[in-house]
C-alpha positions in Angstrom: 26.0 5.6 -51.3 27.2 6.3 -47.8 25.3 9.7 -47.6 24.5 9.3 -43.9 28.2 9.4 -43.2 29.6 11.8 -45.7 27.0 14.0 -47.3 27.6 17.7 -46.8 24.3 18.8 -48.5 21.0 18.0 -46.9 19.6 16.7 -50.2 20.5 13.1 -50.9 22.0 12.4 -54.4 18.9 10.5 -55.5 16.7 13.6 -54.7 18.9 16.2 -56.5 17.7 17.9 -59.6 19.9 17.5 -62.7 20.6 21.3 -62.5 21.8 21.2 -58.9 23.8 18.0 -59.5 25.6 19.7 -62.4 26.5 22.7 -60.3 27.6 20.6 -57.3 29.9 18.4 -59.4 31.7 21.4 -60.7 32.1 22.7 -57.2 33.4 19.3 -56.0 36.0 19.0 -58.8 37.5 22.4 -57.9 37.5 21.7 -54.2 39.1 18.3 -54.4 41.7 19.5 -56.8 42.6 22.3 -54.3 43.1 19.8 -51.5 44.9 17.3 -53.6 47.5 19.9 -54.2 47.8 20.7 -50.4 48.0 17.0 -49.5 50.3 15.6 -52.3 52.5 18.6 -53.1 52.8 20.6 -49.9 52.1 18.0 -47.1 49.9 20.7 -45.5 46.3 19.4 -45.6 43.6 21.7 -44.3 41.2 18.9 -43.5 41.3 15.3 -42.3 41.3 12.1 -44.3 37.7 11.6 -43.3 36.5 14.8 -44.8 38.4 14.3 -48.0 36.8 10.9 -48.4 33.4 12.6 -47.8 34.1 15.0 -50.7 35.0 12.1 -53.0 32.1 10.0 -51.8 29.6 12.8 -52.5 31.1 13.3 -55.9 30.9 9.5 -56.7 27.3 9.3 -55.4 26.2 12.1 -57.7 28.1 10.7 -60.7 26.4 7.3 -60.1 23.0 9.0 -60.1 23.8 11.3 -63.1 26.5 9.6 -65.2 25.7 11.9 -68.1 27.1 14.8 -66.0 30.5 13.4 -65.2 33.1 16.1 -65.9 36.4 15.6 -67.7 38.1 17.1 -64.7 36.2 14.9 -62.3 38.2 13.7 -59.2 37.2 10.2 -60.3 39.4 10.6 -63.3 42.5 12.1 -61.6 45.3 10.7 -59.5 47.2 12.5 -56.8 48.9 15.8 -57.8 51.9 17.1 -59.6 55.4 16.3 -58.3 57.0 18.7 -55.9 59.6 21.2 -56.9 63.2 20.5 -56.0 63.3 16.8 -57.0 64.2 15.3 -60.3 61.0 14.0 -62.0 60.6 10.3 -62.7 58.1 8.9 -65.2 56.5 5.7 -63.9 56.7 2.9 -66.5 53.5 1.5 -65.1 51.1 4.2 -63.7 50.7 4.4 -59.9 47.0 4.5 -59.5 44.9 5.4 -56.5 42.0 3.4 -55.1 38.3 4.1 -55.2 36.7 4.5 -51.8 33.8 2.6 -50.2 32.2 3.5 -46.9 29.3 1.1 -46.3 28.6 -2.6 -46.8 26.3 -1.7 -49.7 29.3 -0.1 -51.5 31.3 -3.3 -51.2 28.3 -5.2 -52.7 28.2 -2.8 -55.6 31.9 -3.2 -56.2 31.6 -7.0 -56.3 28.5 -6.7 -58.6 30.6 -4.6 -60.9 33.3 -7.2 -61.1 30.8 -10.0 -61.8 29.1 -7.9 -64.5 32.4 -7.1 -66.1 33.7 -10.7 -66.5 31.2 -13.0 -68.1 32.3 -16.2 -66.2 31.7 -14.4 -62.9 28.0 -13.7 -63.6 27.3 -17.2 -62.2 26.9 -16.3 -58.5 28.2 -19.8 -57.6 31.7 -19.0 -58.9 33.7 -17.9 -55.9 35.9 -14.7 -55.9 38.9 -14.8 -53.6 39.5 -11.4 -52.1 42.7 -10.4 -50.3 42.1 -8.1 -47.3 44.8 -5.9 -45.7 45.0 -2.7 -43.6 45.2 0.6 -45.4 48.3 2.3 -43.9 48.1 6.1 -44.0 51.5 6.8 -45.5 53.2 8.1 -48.6 53.1 5.9 -51.7 56.5 4.9 -53.0 57.9 2.7 -55.8 61.3 1.0 -55.4 63.0 -0.3 -58.5 65.4 -3.2 -58.4 67.6 -4.4 -61.2 69.6 -7.6 -60.8 68.4 -7.7 -57.2 69.9 -4.3 -56.3 68.0 -1.1 -55.4 68.6 1.4 -58.2 65.9 4.0 -57.8 62.9 5.1 -55.8 60.1 7.5 -56.6 56.9 8.9 -55.0 53.6 8.5 -56.7 53.3 12.2 -57.7 50.4 12.5 -60.1 50.4 8.8 -60.9 52.4 9.2 -64.1 55.3 11.3 -62.9 56.7 11.3 -59.4 59.7 12.6 -57.4 63.1 10.9 -57.4 63.7 10.2 -53.7 66.3 7.4 -54.2 69.0 8.8 -51.8 66.4 9.3 -49.1 64.8 5.9 -49.4 68.2 4.3 -49.1 68.4 5.7 -45.6 65.2 3.8 -44.5 66.5 0.9 -42.4 63.9 -1.8 -43.4 64.3 -1.2 -47.1 66.6 -3.9 -48.5 69.5 -2.5 -50.6 69.6 -5.9 -52.3 66.9 -8.5 -52.5 67.2 -11.6 -50.4 66.8 -15.3 -51.4 66.1 -16.2 -55.0 63.4 -16.3 -57.6 63.1 -12.5 -58.1 62.7 -11.0 -61.6 65.8 -9.3 -63.0 63.7 -6.1 -63.0 61.0 -5.6 -60.3 59.4 -2.5 -58.9 58.1 -3.0 -55.4 55.4 -0.6 -54.3 54.2 0.3 -50.9 53.9 2.9 -48.2 56.5 5.0 -46.3 55.1 5.6 -42.9 55.9 6.4 -39.3 54.7 4.5 -36.2 52.6 6.3 -33.7 55.3 6.1 -31.0 58.0 7.4 -33.4 55.6 10.2 -34.5 55.0 11.4 -30.9 58.8 11.3 -30.1 59.6 13.2 -33.3 57.1 16.0 -32.5 58.5 16.3 -29.0 62.0 16.7 -30.5 60.7 19.3 -33.0 58.9 21.3 -30.3 62.0 21.2 -28.1 64.1 22.9 -30.8 61.4 25.2 -32.0 61.0 23.4 -35.3 57.8 22.5 -37.2 55.4 20.2 -35.4 53.7 17.8 -37.8 49.9 17.4 -37.8 49.8 13.6 -38.1 52.1 10.6 -38.8 51.3 10.7 -42.6 52.5 14.3 -42.9 55.5 13.6 -40.8 56.5 10.7 -43.0 55.9 12.7 -46.2 57.8 15.7 -44.9 60.7 13.5 -43.8 60.9 11.7 -47.2 60.8 14.9 -49.2 63.9 16.4 -47.7 66.5 17.7 -50.2 69.2 16.7 -47.7 69.1 12.9 -47.3 70.8 13.2 -43.9 67.6 14.8 -42.5 65.6 11.8 -43.8 68.1 9.4 -42.2 67.5 11.1 -38.8 63.8 10.4 -39.0 62.3 7.0 -38.0 60.7 5.9 -41.3 59.4 2.5 -42.3 58.4 0.9 -45.5 55.7 -1.8 -46.0 55.1 -3.5 -49.4 51.6 -4.0 -50.8 52.2 -4.5 -54.5 54.4 -4.1 -57.5 54.6 -2.2 -60.8 56.9 -3.1 -63.6 58.3 -6.6 -63.6 60.4 -8.3 -66.3 58.6 -11.6 -65.7 55.6 -13.1 -64.0 56.4 -14.5 -60.6 53.0 -15.5 -59.1 49.4 -16.4 -60.0 47.7 -14.6 -57.1 48.1 -11.4 -55.1 48.7 -13.4 -52.0 51.4 -15.6 -53.5 53.2 -12.5 -55.0 53.2 -10.7 -51.6 54.5 -13.9 -49.9 57.4 -13.9 -52.4 58.0 -10.2 -51.9 58.1 -10.7 -48.1 60.8 -13.5 -48.6 62.8 -11.0 -50.6 63.2 -8.9 -47.5 60.2 -6.6 -47.3 57.8 -6.0 -44.5 54.3 -7.1 -45.5 51.0 -5.2 -44.9 49.6 -7.2 -42.0 47.3 -8.5 -40.5 45.9 -9.8 -43.9 43.3 -12.3 -44.8 41.9 -14.0 -48.0 38.1 -14.3 -48.0 36.1 -16.4 -50.5 33.0 -14.6 -51.8 30.1 -16.6 -53.1 27.1 -14.8 -54.6 26.6 -11.5 -52.7 27.7 -12.8 -49.3 30.1 -10.2 -47.9 30.0 -11.4 -44.3 33.6 -12.5 -44.3 34.7 -9.1 -45.6 32.6 -7.3 -43.0 34.1 -9.5 -40.3 37.6 -8.5 -41.3 36.6 -4.8 -41.4 35.1 -4.9 -37.9 38.1 -6.8 -36.6 40.6 -4.3 -37.9 38.5 -1.3 -36.8 38.4 -2.8 -33.2 42.2 -3.4 -33.3 43.0 -0.1 -35.0 44.3 1.8 -32.0 46.5 -1.0 -30.9 48.3 -1.7 -34.3 51.0 0.9 -33.5 50.6 2.8 -36.9 47.9 4.9 -38.5 45.3 3.3 -40.8 42.2 4.8 -42.2 40.5 1.7 -43.5 41.2 -1.6 -45.2 42.0 -2.5 -48.8 40.3 -5.3 -50.7 41.8 -6.8 -53.9 40.7 -9.6 -56.2 43.4 -12.2 -55.4 43.6 -13.9 -58.8 46.1 -12.0 -61.0 44.5 -13.3 -64.3 41.3 -11.7 -63.3 43.1 -8.5 -62.2 44.7 -8.2 -65.7 41.3 -8.6 -67.4 39.5 -6.2 -65.1 42.1 -3.6 -65.7 41.5 0.0 -64.8 38.9 2.7 -65.0 40.3 6.2 -65.2 42.4 6.7 -62.0 41.7 3.4 -60.3 41.9 -0.4 -60.8 38.6 -2.2 -61.0 39.9 -5.1 -59.0 40.6 -3.2 -55.8 38.8 -0.8 -53.4 39.6 1.0 -50.2 36.9 0.5 -47.5 37.4 3.5 -45.3 36.5 4.0 -41.6 33.9 6.7 -40.7 35.0 10.4 -40.8 35.6 12.5 -37.7 33.5 15.5 -36.6 34.0 18.5 -34.3 32.2 21.6 -33.1 33.5 25.1 -33.7 32.3 28.7 -34.4 31.9 30.5 -37.8 33.8 33.7 -37.3 33.3 35.1 -40.8 32.0 34.2 -44.2 34.0 35.5 -47.2 33.5 34.9 -50.9 36.2 33.9 -53.4 36.2 34.5 -57.1 37.4 31.7 -59.4 38.8 31.9 -62.9 35.3 31.3 -64.5 33.8 34.1 -62.3 32.1 31.7 -59.9 31.5 33.1 -56.5 32.3 30.5 -53.7 31.5 31.3 -50.1 34.0 30.1 -47.5 33.4 29.9 -43.7 36.3 31.1 -41.6 36.2 29.1 -38.4 37.6 29.4 -34.9 40.6 27.0 -35.3 40.0 23.5 -34.1 41.8 20.2 -34.5 39.9 17.4 -36.2 41.6 14.1 -36.8 45.0 15.5 -36.0 44.7 18.4 -38.5 44.1 22.1 -37.6 41.0 23.3 -39.4 40.4 27.0 -40.1 38.1 27.1 -43.1 35.2 25.2 -44.5 33.5 25.4 -47.9 29.9 26.6 -48.1 29.6 25.9 -51.8 26.9 28.4 -52.9 24.0 30.5 -51.7 21.6 27.6 -51.7 23.8 25.7 -49.3 24.0 28.6 -46.9 20.2 29.1 -47.0 19.4 25.4 -46.7 21.4 25.1 -43.5 20.8 28.7 -42.4 24.5 29.2 -41.7 25.3 32.5 -40.1 28.3 34.4 -38.8 28.6 33.6 -35.2 26.9 30.2 -35.5 28.2 27.1 -33.7 28.5 24.4 -36.3 29.4 20.8 -36.7 32.2 20.3 -39.2 33.4 17.1 -40.8 36.7 16.0 -42.3 36.8 13.1 -44.7 40.3 13.1 -46.1 42.9 15.7 -46.2 40.8 18.3 -47.9 38.9 21.4 -46.9 36.2 20.5 -44.3 32.4 20.8 -44.7 29.8 22.2 -42.4 27.5 19.3 -41.6 24.9 21.3 -39.6 24.4 24.4 -37.4 23.4 24.3 -33.7 20.6 26.9 -33.5 20.3 26.6 -29.7 23.8 28.1 -29.4 23.2 30.9 -31.8 23.9 34.5 -30.6 20.7 36.6 -29.9 21.7 39.3 -32.3 22.3 36.8 -35.2 21.0 37.7 -38.6 20.8 35.6 -41.8 23.7 35.8 -44.1 23.1 37.9 -47.3 24.9 36.6 -50.4 26.7 39.5 -52.1 25.1 41.3 -55.1 28.4 42.7 -56.2 31.7 41.0 -56.8 34.0 41.3 -53.8 37.0 41.9 -56.2 35.8 44.2 -59.0 32.4 45.4 -57.8 30.6 44.0 -60.9 27.1 42.7 -60.6 26.7 39.1 -59.4 24.2 37.0 -61.3 22.7 33.6 -61.0 21.1 32.2 -64.1 17.7 30.5 -63.9 18.1 26.8 -63.2 21.7 27.2 -61.9 23.0 26.8 -58.3 26.1 28.9 -58.7 26.4 32.7 -58.8 28.9 34.4 -61.2 30.7 37.8 -61.4 29.7 39.5 -64.6 33.0 41.4 -64.8 34.7 39.0 -67.1 38.2 40.2 -68.2 37.8 43.5 -66.1 37.7 41.3 -63.0 41.3 40.9 -61.9 40.4 37.8 -59.9 39.2 36.0 -63.0 42.1 37.1 -65.1 44.7 36.2 -62.5 43.1 32.9 -61.8 43.1 32.0 -65.5 46.8 33.0 -65.8 47.6 30.8 -62.7 45.8 27.9 -64.4 47.7 28.5 -67.7 51.1 28.4 -65.9 50.3 25.6 -63.5 52.2 22.3 -63.4 49.5 20.3 -65.3 49.3 22.9 -68.0 52.4 24.9 -69.2 54.4 24.1 -66.0 56.4 27.3 -66.0 58.9 27.0 -63.1 59.2 30.4 -61.3 55.8 31.6 -62.4 53.9 30.7 -59.3 50.8 32.3 -57.9 52.5 35.2 -56.1 54.7 36.1 -59.1 51.7 36.0 -61.4 49.8 38.3 -59.1 52.8 40.7 -58.9 53.3 40.7 -62.7 49.6 41.3 -63.3 49.5 44.1 -60.7 52.5 45.8 -62.4 51.0 45.4 -65.9 53.6 42.9 -67.2 51.2 40.0 -67.8 47.6 40.6 -68.8 47.0 37.6 -71.1 48.8 34.2 -71.6 50.5 35.6 -74.7 52.3 38.2 -72.5 54.1 35.4 -70.7 56.1 34.5 -73.8 57.2 38.1 -74.4 58.4 38.8 -70.9 62.1 38.5 -71.7 61.9 40.8 -74.8 60.0 43.4 -72.8 62.2 43.2 -69.7 63.4 46.6 -68.6 61.5 48.6 -71.2 58.8 50.3 -69.0 59.8 49.0 -65.6 63.1 48.2 -63.9 64.6 44.9 -65.1 63.2 41.9 -63.3 66.6 41.2 -61.7 66.3 44.5 -59.8 62.9 43.7 -58.3 62.7 42.9 -54.6 63.2 39.2 -54.1 64.7 38.7 -57.6 68.2 38.6 -58.9 70.1 37.7 -62.0 69.9 34.0 -61.4 66.2 33.8 -60.6 65.2 36.1 -63.5 67.3 33.9 -65.9 65.7 30.8 -64.5 62.2 32.2 -65.2 63.1 33.2 -68.8 64.6 29.8 -69.5 61.5 28.1 -68.1 59.3 30.3 -70.4 61.5 29.3 -73.3 61.1 25.6 -72.6 57.4 26.0 -72.3 57.1 27.0 -75.9 57.2 23.3 -76.7 54.4 21.4 -75.0 52.3 18.3 -75.6 48.9 19.1 -77.2 46.8 17.7 -74.4 48.4 20.0 -71.9 48.1 23.0 -74.3 44.3 22.4 -74.6 44.0 21.9 -70.8 45.9 25.2 -70.2 43.3 27.2 -72.2 40.9 26.8 -69.3 37.9 25.8 -71.4 34.8 25.2 -69.3 34.3 21.4 -68.6 37.7 20.6 -70.2 40.0 19.1 -67.6 43.0 16.9 -68.1 41.1 13.8 -69.1 39.1 15.6 -71.8 42.1 17.4 -73.1 43.8 14.0 -73.5 40.8 12.7 -75.4 40.9 15.6 -77.8 44.7 15.4 -78.2 44.5 11.7 -78.8 41.7 12.1 -81.4 42.8 15.2 -83.4 46.6 14.8 -82.8 47.7 18.3 -83.9 46.8 21.8 -82.9 46.0 22.9 -86.4 43.7 19.9 -87.0 41.9 20.3 -83.7 41.4 24.0 -84.2 40.2 23.5 -87.8 37.7 20.8 -86.8 36.4 23.0 -83.9 35.9 25.9 -86.3 34.1 23.6 -88.7 32.0 22.2 -85.9 30.4 25.7 -85.4 27.9 24.3 -87.9 26.0 21.9 -85.6 24.8 20.0 -88.7 28.3 19.3 -90.0 30.2 16.0 -90.0 32.9 17.7 -87.9 30.4 18.3 -85.1 29.0 14.8 -85.3 32.6 13.5 -85.1 33.3 15.6 -82.0 30.2 14.4 -80.2 31.0 10.8 -81.1 34.2 10.8 -79.1 33.7 8.5 -76.2 33.5 10.7 -73.1 32.4 14.0 -74.8 28.7 14.8 -74.9 26.7 17.6 -76.6 26.9 20.0 -73.6 30.7 19.6 -73.3 31.1 20.0 -77.1 29.1 23.2 -77.0 31.3 24.6 -74.2 34.4 23.8 -76.3 32.9 25.4 -79.4 31.7 28.5 -77.5 35.3 29.0 -76.4 36.6 28.7 -79.9 34.0 31.1 -81.3 34.9 33.9 -78.8 37.1 36.5 -80.7 39.2 37.1 -77.6 40.1 33.4 -77.4 40.9 33.2 -81.1 43.3 36.1 -80.6 44.9 34.3 -77.7 45.3 31.1 -79.8 46.8 33.2 -82.7 49.1 35.0 -80.3 50.3 31.8 -78.6 51.3 30.3 -81.9 53.1 33.5 -82.9 54.8 33.9 -79.5 56.1 30.4 -79.8 58.2 31.5 -82.8 55.4 30.7 -85.3 55.5 27.0 -84.3 52.5 25.2 -82.9 53.1 23.1 -79.7 54.6 19.7 -80.1 52.1 17.2 -81.2 53.0 14.8 -78.5 50.2 12.8 -76.9 52.3 11.6 -74.0 51.4 8.1 -73.0 49.4 7.5 -76.2 52.6 7.3 -78.2 54.1 4.8 -75.7 51.3 2.4 -76.3 51.7 -0.4 -78.8 51.9 1.9 -81.9 52.4 -1.0 -84.2 49.1 -2.7 -83.3 46.6 -2.9 -86.2 44.1 -0.7 -84.4 46.4 2.0 -83.0 44.8 5.4 -83.7 41.7 3.8 -85.2 38.2 4.8 -84.2 36.0 1.8 -83.1 32.3 1.5 -82.4 30.8 -1.5 -80.6 27.1 -2.3 -81.2 24.9 -5.3 -80.4 25.6 -8.1 -77.9 29.1 -9.5 -77.5 29.2 -13.2 -76.5 32.8 -13.9 -75.5 33.2 -10.9 -73.2 31.3 -8.0 -71.8 31.0 -4.7 -73.7 33.1 -3.0 -71.0 35.9 -5.5 -71.3 35.9 -5.1 -75.1 36.2 -1.3 -74.9 39.0 -1.6 -72.4 40.9 -3.9 -74.6 40.5 -1.6 -77.6 41.7 1.4 -75.7 44.7 -0.5 -74.2 45.8 -1.1 -77.8 45.6 2.6 -78.7 42.2 2.7 -80.3 39.6 5.5 -79.9 36.3 4.0 -78.8 33.4 6.1 -80.0 29.7 6.0 -79.0 28.3 6.9 -82.5 29.1 6.1 -86.1 30.5 8.8 -88.4 32.5 8.9 -91.6 35.7 8.9 -89.6 34.9 5.5 -87.9 37.3 2.8 -88.9 35.7 -0.3 -87.5 32.2 -1.1 -86.4 32.1 -4.4 -84.3 28.5 -5.7 -84.6 27.1 -8.5 -82.5 23.6 -10.0 -82.4 20.9 -7.4 -82.1 22.9 -4.6 -83.7 20.5 -2.0 -85.1 20.8 1.6 -86.4 24.6 1.8 -85.9 25.3 -1.2 -88.1 22.8 0.1 -90.7 24.5 3.5 -90.8 27.9 1.9 -91.0 26.9 -0.1 -94.0 25.3 2.9 -95.7 28.6 4.8 -95.3 30.6 1.9 -96.6 32.6 1.4 -93.4 34.3 -1.8 -92.3 31.8 -3.9 -90.2 33.3 -6.8 -88.3 31.8 -9.7 -86.5 32.9 -10.3 -82.9 35.0 -13.3 -84.2 36.7 -11.1 -86.9 37.5 -8.5 -84.2 39.1 -11.0 -82.0 41.2 -12.4 -84.8 42.3 -8.8 -85.6 43.6 -8.2 -82.0 44.4 -11.7 -80.9 48.2 -11.5 -81.4 48.3 -8.5 -79.1 46.9 -10.5 -76.1 48.7 -13.8 -76.6 
């Protein structure tokens, strides 16, 4: 998968060992999350779009090769980043998902093959698939909600579920209609698209900024995002922003049968369309028409007048879109075909190692600053000691770096001919750069770890930062710098200490309001935020604990399945017996394998972690966190299979297994991969074997495919 353009390791994914693949996926998850925050929340990317794409492509290539190693916190399961501070938060009624990326013709063939395999009627290669093609504008995603034809609100994508309310700012964009034109629009319609800045306007804005000594933007996308995210709408009004529509979210009624027809209608309602577009008919695996459009747009790229980083392909037929649905963070029916990444040559001025919350040691190259793809690059990840040795990267080396997206760059290769004569190979540290503890690397692992554990301040502080982060307890006012200061002064050593801050304020140290940079108002704001954080959805509580391999997606799976903190913790304690029914139930949850289950159980078995769990419950006034499972509760709770555990086995005849699982999950069911006593329904088709046999032995409800369809039919009519 596109490794000749994006790989930052010398070893292609199909030649990686499972051990190295597991280590690299963990590294990529952390790296991409870091740069998602820089890009989506701060509008200050450290790398170009091309490099970010390279990170994601490498991750996807390894996951394709080793699907059993996909992490819950994998970038392929996550959208965007948390909403920025300072704006009211808006929950999207229909999630704003991002697109999977493709880089080569083969990737597009694979995407189309996946569509044909998912929908049974498309497995006949003679059935044509109409694909809409349009430029991928490099802007800021935004959703505009109209009621009765009038613009009532606007929000950024944020993390896909919650964005920022930028209504006042969007209303200053000249080509955004305050009221829809013409007729035929639904009473409620959310138009989605990109806020962007033309190349000419971007250059003019930077000239103005430079003239008055203000911030100069790295690229048009950052300029557009920074302009839209102004707390003062008059600043946004002074910036030359544009909006182009490429889709829609919530709609009170259907208004088209194809993507192209819908966008034509949206255009007639007063919106600028994403052009030049084209609809291509695909028969069998012939993607010549798509390649022709890609090449044409790439040739015309510099003359379009606005920044694009590829093209977007969408299945045109809305009926097929609805059935294809979504996989994790992306729709199955669309893909972004990106242009090649950009590269540059610079010098490694130093190599420094960082310590993460799990103790993992990550080497980072500090580079002579250089601009790549319009972004100033100062650092590049080196991943681990093997990566450094494999490429023989040394301090003082001249290196080729690559940016594939707005994430931290990668070192593609060194240029030995330009190496200083006194150069020496880099020696990976044997002692932790923070606490001095021994650094170890277990047999079969690619990563090195500090053995200091809780005596290593870096690990403790990083875990505290994770606990208070936006996707976890989301404690406003307890950012990275404040956590570091509180830890340094002995105020916070464990997560439990956060919830007793107010009661301990002023006992051993001066009151917080008297600290430098603090006051009565800011201290009160922090205490109020801590008090609000006592009540939190279960999935975010589990994610905040920082369990190895448990990211947001897995935390949601656990919350959805166990539904209360007491039940989850009790089942995890019972699962310490690996022969128990509770352990089998845990491993049967779709998306949780034996290795992940073992990491969860090892965390629960640790006495220190048990004390933290006890302390958190006590610190919250003896009350467990709210048993709210976020979006799960908003699904059709009245459906006959909501909250039920379903196992599919055998061959399905009316739809593919993938489509059946997606339907069940859309109706609120838990789809499991194995049968246990907790299974509610086993749907058995022809060829069902051991799973059906075990279901009947346990006296479970076994349904034929027809009985299953009758059970859920009313929900899809």
